FIKOLZA-1660 file (N, C-alpha, C; in steps of 0.1 Angstrom, whole numbers, plus 5000, padded with zeros to 4 digits):
% residues 116
   i   px   py   pz ch aa at
   1 1875 9586 5984  A  M  N
   1 1872 9598 5976  A  M CA
   1 1881 9609 5982  A  M  C
   2 1888 9616 5973  A  S  N
   2 1896 9627 5978  A  S CA
   2 1888 9639 5982  A  S  C
   3 1894 9648 5989  A  E  N
   3 1887 9660 5993  A  E CA
   3 1883 9669 5981  A  E  C
   4 1891 9670 5971  A  Q  N
   4 1888 9677 5959  A  Q CA
   4 1876 9671 5951  A  Q  C
   5 1875 9658 5951  A  T  N
   5 1864 9652 5944  A  T CA
   5 1851 9655 5951  A  T  C
   6 1851 9655 5965  A  A  N
   6 1840 9658 5973  A  A CA
   6 1835 9672 5970  A  A  C
   7 1845 9681 5970  A  V  N
   7 1842 9695 5967  A  V CA
   7 1835 9697 5954  A  V  C
   8 1841 9690 5944  A  D  N
   8 1836 9691 5930  A  D CA
   8 1822 9686 5929  A  D  C
   9 1819 9675 5936  A  A  N
   9 1806 9669 5936  A  A CA
   9 1796 9678 5942  A  A  C
  10 1800 9684 5953  A  T  N
  10 1790 9693 5960  A  T CA
  10 1788 9705 5951  A  T  C
  11 1798 9710 5944  A  R  N
  11 1797 9722 5935  A  R CA
  11 1787 9718 5924  A  R  C
  12 1789 9706 5918  A  R  N
  12 1780 9702 5907  A  R CA
  12 1766 9701 5912  A  R  C
  13 1764 9695 5924  A  T  N
  13 1751 9694 5929  A  T CA
  13 1744 9707 5932  A  T  C
  14 1752 9717 5937  A  R  N
  14 1746 9730 5939  A  R CA
  14 1742 9737 5926  A  R  C
  15 1750 9735 5915  A  L  N
  15 1747 9740 5902  A  L CA
  15 1735 9734 5897  A  L  C
  16 1734 9721 5898  A  A  N
  16 1722 9713 5894  A  A CA
  16 1709 9718 5902  A  A  C
  17 1711 9721 5914  A  N  N
  17 1700 9726 5922  A  N CA
  17 1695 9740 5917  A  N  C
  18 1705 9748 5913  A  E  N
  18 1702 9761 5908  A  E CA
  18 1694 9760 5895  A  E  C
  19 1699 9751 5886  A  R  N
  19 1692 9748 5873  A  R CA
  19 1677 9743 5876  A  R  C
  20 1676 9735 5886  A  T  N
  20 1663 9729 5889  A  T CA
  20 1654 9741 5894  A  T  C
  21 1659 9749 5902  A  F  N
  21 1652 9761 5907  A  F CA
  21 1647 9770 5896  A  F  C
  22 1656 9772 5886  A  L  N
  22 1652 9780 5875  A  L CA
  22 1641 9773 5866  A  L  C
  23 1642 9760 5866  A  A  N
  23 1631 9752 5858  A  A CA
  23 1618 9754 5865  A  A  C
  24 1618 9754 5879  A  W  N
  24 1605 9757 5886  A  W CA
  24 1600 9770 5882  A  W  C
  25 1609 9780 5882  A  W  N
  25 1605 9794 5878  A  W CA
  25 1600 9795 5864  A  W  C
  26 1606 9788 5855  A  R  N
  26 1602 9789 5841  A  R CA
  26 1588 9783 5840  A  R  C
  27 1586 9772 5847  A  T  N
  27 1572 9766 5847  A  T CA
  27 1562 9775 5853  A  T  C
  28 1566 9781 5864  A  A  N
  28 1556 9791 5871  A  A CA
  28 1553 9802 5862  A  A  C
  29 1563 9808 5855  A  L  N
  29 1561 9819 5846  A  L CA
  29 1552 9815 5834  A  L  C
  30 1554 9803 5829  A  G  N
  30 1546 9798 5818  A  G CA
  30 1532 9796 5822  A  G  C
  31 1530 9791 5834  A  T  N
  31 1516 9789 5839  A  T CA
  31 1509 9802 5842  A  T  C
  32 1517 9812 5847  A  L  N
  32 1511 9826 5849  A  L CA
  32 1508 9832 5836  A  L  C
  33 1516 9830 5825  A  G  N
  33 1513 9835 5812  A  G CA
  33 1500 9829 5807  A  G  C
  34 1499 9816 5808  A  L  N
  34 1487 9809 5804  A  L CA
  34 1475 9814 5812  A  L  C
  35 1476 9817 5824  A  A  N
  35 1465 9822 5832  A  A CA
  35 1460 9836 5827  A  A  C
  36 1470 9844 5823  A  V  N
  36 1466 9857 5817  A  V CA
  36 1458 9855 5804  A  V  C
  37 1464 9846 5796  A  G  N
  37 1457 9843 5783  A  G CA
  37 1444 9837 5784  A  G  C
  38 1442 9828 5793  A  V  N
  38 1429 9821 5794  A  V CA
  38 1419 9830 5802  A  V  C
  39 1424 9836 5813  A  G  N
  39 1415 9843 5822  A  G CA
  39 1412 9857 5818  A  G  C
  40 1420 9864 5810  A  K  N
  40 1418 9878 5806  A  K CA
  40 1416 9880 5791  A  K  C
  41 1425 9874 5783  A  I  N
  41 1424 9876 5769  A  I CA
  41 1413 9868 5762  A  I  C
  42 1412 9855 5765  A  L  N
  42 1401 9847 5759  A  L CA
  42 1387 9853 5761  A  L  C
  43 1384 9857 5773  A  P  N
  43 1370 9863 5775  A  P CA
  43 1367 9875 5766  A  P  C
  44 1378 9882 5763  A  E  N
  44 1376 9894 5755  A  E CA
  44 1373 9891 5740  A  E  C
  45 1378 9880 5736  A  V  N
  45 1376 9876 5721  A  V CA
  45 1366 9865 5719  A  V  C
  46 1359 9861 5729  A  T  N
  46 1349 9850 5727  A  T CA
  46 1335 9856 5731  A  T  C
  47 1326 9849 5726  A  E  N
  47 1312 9852 5729  A  E CA
  47 1307 9842 5739  A  E  C
  48 1296 9846 5746  A  G  N
  48 1290 9837 5756  A  G CA
  48 1295 9840 5770  A  G  C
  49 1294 9830 5778  A  D  N
  49 1298 9831 5792  A  D CA
  49 1313 9833 5793  A  D  C
  50 1317 9842 5802  A  H  N
  50 1331 9845 5804  A  H CA
  50 1336 9838 5817  A  H  C
  51 1327 9834 5826  A  W  N
  51 1331 9829 5839  A  W CA
  51 1340 9816 5838  A  W  C
  52 1338 9807 5828  A  P  N
  52 1347 9795 5828  A  P CA
  52 1361 9799 5825  A  P  C
  53 1363 9809 5817  A  Y  N
  53 1377 9814 5814  A  Y CA
  53 1383 9820 5826  A  Y  C
  54 1375 9829 5832  A  V  N
  54 1380 9836 5844  A  V CA
  54 1384 9826 5855  A  V  C
  55 1375 9817 5857  A  A  N
  55 1377 9807 5868  A  A CA
  55 1389 9798 5865  A  A  C
  56 1391 9794 5853  A  L  N
  56 1403 9786 5849  A  L CA
  56 1415 9795 5850  A  L  C
  57 1414 9807 5846  A  G  N
  57 1426 9816 5847  A  G CA
  57 1430 9818 5861  A  G  C
  58 1420 9819 5870  A  L  N
  58 1423 9820 5884  A  L CA
  58 1430 9807 5890  A  L  C
  59 1425 9796 5886  A  V  N
  59 1432 9783 5890  A  V CA
  59 1446 9783 5885  A  V  C
  60 1448 9786 5873  A  L  N
  60 1462 9786 5867  A  L CA
  60 1471 9797 5874  A  L  C
  61 1465 9808 5877  A  A  N
  61 1473 9819 5884  A  A CA
  61 1478 9814 5898  A  A  C
  62 1469 9808 5905  A  V  N
  62 1472 9803 5918  A  V CA
  62 1482 9791 5917  A  V  C
  63 1480 9783 5907  A  T  N
  63 1490 9772 5905  A  T CA
  63 1504 9778 5902  A  T  C
  64 1504 9788 5893  A  G  N
  64 1517 9794 5890  A  G CA
  64 1524 9800 5902  A  G  C
  65 1516 9807 5910  A  A  N
  65 1522 9812 5923  A  A CA
  65 1527 9801 5932  A  A  C
  66 1519 9791 5933  A  L  N
  66 1524 9779 5941  A  L CA
  66 1536 9773 5936  A  L  C
  67 1537 9772 5923  A  L  N
  67 1549 9766 5917  A  L CA
  67 1562 9774 5920  A  L  C
  68 1560 9788 5919  A  A  N
  68 1571 9796 5923  A  A CA
  68 1576 9794 5937  A  A  C
  69 1566 9794 5946  A  G  N
  69 1569 9792 5960  A  G CA
  69 1575 9778 5963  A  G  C
  70 1570 9768 5956  A  L  N
  70 1575 9755 5958  A  L CA
  70 1589 9753 5953  A  L  C
  71 1592 9760 5942  A  G  N
  71 1606 9760 5936  A  G CA
  71 1616 9766 5946  A  G  C
  72 1612 9777 5953  A  W  N
  72 1621 9782 5963  A  W CA
  72 1622 9773 5975  A  W  C
  73 1611 9767 5979  A  W  N
  73 1611 9757 5990  A  W CA
  73 1620 9745 5987  A  W  C
  74 1619 9740 5975  A  R  N
  74 1627 9729 5971  A  R CA
  74 1642 9732 5971  A  R  C
  75 1645 9744 5965  A  H  N
  75 1659 9749 5964  A  H CA
  75 1665 9750 5978  A  H  C
  76 1657 9756 5987  A  R  N
  76 1662 9757 6001  A  R CA
  76 1664 9744 6008  A  R  C
  77 1655 9735 6006  A  T  N
  77 1656 9721 6012  A  T CA
  77 1668 9714 6007  A  T  C
  78 1671 9714 5994  A  V  N
  78 1682 9707 5989  A  V CA
  78 1695 9714 5994  A  V  C
  79 1696 9727 5995  A  E  N
  79 1707 9734 6000  A  E CA
  79 1710 9730 6014  A  E  C
  80 1699 9729 6022  A  H  N
  80 1700 9725 6036  A  H CA
  80 1706 9710 6037  A  H  C
  81 1701 9702 6028  A  A  N
  81 1705 9688 6028  A  A CA
  81 1720 9687 6024  A  A  C
  82 1725 9696 6015  A  L  N
  82 1739 9695 6011  A  L CA
  82 1748 9699 6023  A  L  C
  83 1744 9707 6032  A  T  N
  83 1752 9711 6043  A  T CA
  83 1751 9700 6054  A  T  C
  84 1740 9693 6055  A  G  N
  84 1738 9683 6065  A  G CA
  84 1741 9669 6060  A  G  C
  85 1741 9667 6047  A  G  N
  85 1743 9654 6042  A  G CA
  85 1732 9644 6040  A  G  C
  86 1720 9648 6045  A  E  N
  86 1708 9639 6044  A  E CA
  86 1702 9640 6030  A  E  C
  87 1695 9629 6026  A  E  N
  87 1689 9629 6013  A  E CA
  87 1676 9636 6013  A  E  C
  88 1672 9642 6002  A  V  N
  88 1660 9650 6001  A  V CA
  88 1651 9643 5991  A  V  C
  89 1639 9640 5995  A  V  N
  89 1629 9634 5986  A  V CA
  89 1617 9643 5986  A  V  C
  90 1612 9647 5974  A  P  N
  90 1600 9655 5974  A  P CA
  90 1588 9647 5979  A  P  C
  91 1579 9653 5987  A  P  N
  91 1567 9646 5992  A  P CA
  91 1558 9641 5981  A  P  C
  92 1554 9629 5982  A  A  N
  92 1545 9623 5971  A  A CA
  92 1532 9631 5970  A  A  C
  93 1527 9636 5981  A  W  N
  93 1514 9644 5980  A  W CA
  93 1516 9657 5972  A  W  C
  94 1528 9662 5973  A  L  N
  94 1530 9675 5965  A  L CA
  94 1530 9672 5950  A  L  C
  95 1537 9662 5946  A  I  N
  95 1538 9658 5932  A  I CA
  95 1524 9654 5927  A  I  C
  96 1517 9647 5935  A  A  N
  96 1503 9642 5931  A  A CA
  96 1494 9654 5930  A  A  C
  97 1494 9663 5940  A  T  N
  97 1485 9675 5940  A  T CA
  97 1488 9684 5928  A  T  C
  98 1501 9687 5925  A  L  N
  98 1504 9695 5913  A  L CA
  98 1499 9688 5900  A  L  C
  99 1502 9676 5899  A  S  N
  99 1497 9668 5887  A  S CA
  99 1482 9668 5886  A  S  C
 100 1475 9667 5897  A  L  N
 100 1461 9667 5896  A  L CA
 100 1455 9680 5892  A  L  C
 101 1460 9691 5898  A  V  N
 101 1455 9704 5895  A  V CA
 101 1458 9708 5880  A  V  C
 102 1470 9705 5875  A  L  N
 102 1473 9708 5861  A  L CA
 102 1465 9699 5852  A  L  C
 103 1463 9686 5856  A  S  N
 103 1455 9677 5847  A  S CA
 103 1440 9682 5846  A  S  C
 104 1435 9686 5858  A  V  N
 104 1421 9691 5857  A  V CA
 104 1420 9704 5849  A  V  C
 105 1430 9713 5851  A  A  N
 105 1430 9725 5843  A  A CA
 105 1431 9722 5828  A  A  C
 106 1439 9712 5825  A  G  N
 106 1441 9708 5811  A  G CA
 106 1428 9703 5805  A  G  C
 107 1421 9694 5812  A  F  N
 107 1408 9689 5808  A  F CA
 107 1398 9700 5806  A  F  C
 108 1398 9710 5816  A  A  N
 108 1389 9721 5815  A  A CA
 108 1391 9729 5803  A  A  C
 109 1404 9732 5800  A  I  N
 109 1407 9739 5787  A  I CA
 109 1402 9732 5775  A  I  C
 110 1405 9719 5775  A  A  N
 110 1400 9710 5764  A  A CA
 110 1385 9711 5762  A  A  C
 111 1377 9711 5773  A  L  N
 111 1363 9712 5773  A  L CA
 111 1358 9726 5768  A  L  C
 112 1365 9736 5772  A  I  N
 112 1361 9750 5768  A  I CA
 112 1364 9751 5753  A  I  C
 113 1375 9746 5749  A  V  N
 113 1379 9747 5735  A  V CA
 113 1369 9740 5726  A  V  C
 114 1365 9728 5730  A  V  N
 114 1355 9720 5722  A  V CA
 114 1341 9726 5723  A  V  C
 115 1338 9732 5734  A  A  N
 115 1324 9737 5736  A  A CA
 115 1322 9751 5729  A  A  C
 116 1333 9758 5727  A  T  N
 116 1331 9771 5721  A  T CA
 116 1334 9772 5706  A  T  C
% end
């Protein structure tokens, strides 16, 4: 592999890492927007108990904040790997935890929608 090819590959990987970072942020912003909608707006327009909406909004807000932080961490980790050459694999516990939290939040939203 020529030196120019290696430079181009690193450049493409850095650009891909930047796009992935922005995807983490888009997801975090979407989750935060959903948190506002579920936790603040829905209780104002529904009757009955408001605490399920507020609790679910809080879970979504914390998840959105964690997604933003994890996006930064992932970006930094990949950049570090590019300079050192080692492979970066996201921890399985991280993917499983995020999936679990969002799945539980999704089921909670479904239950709230059906129950009201």
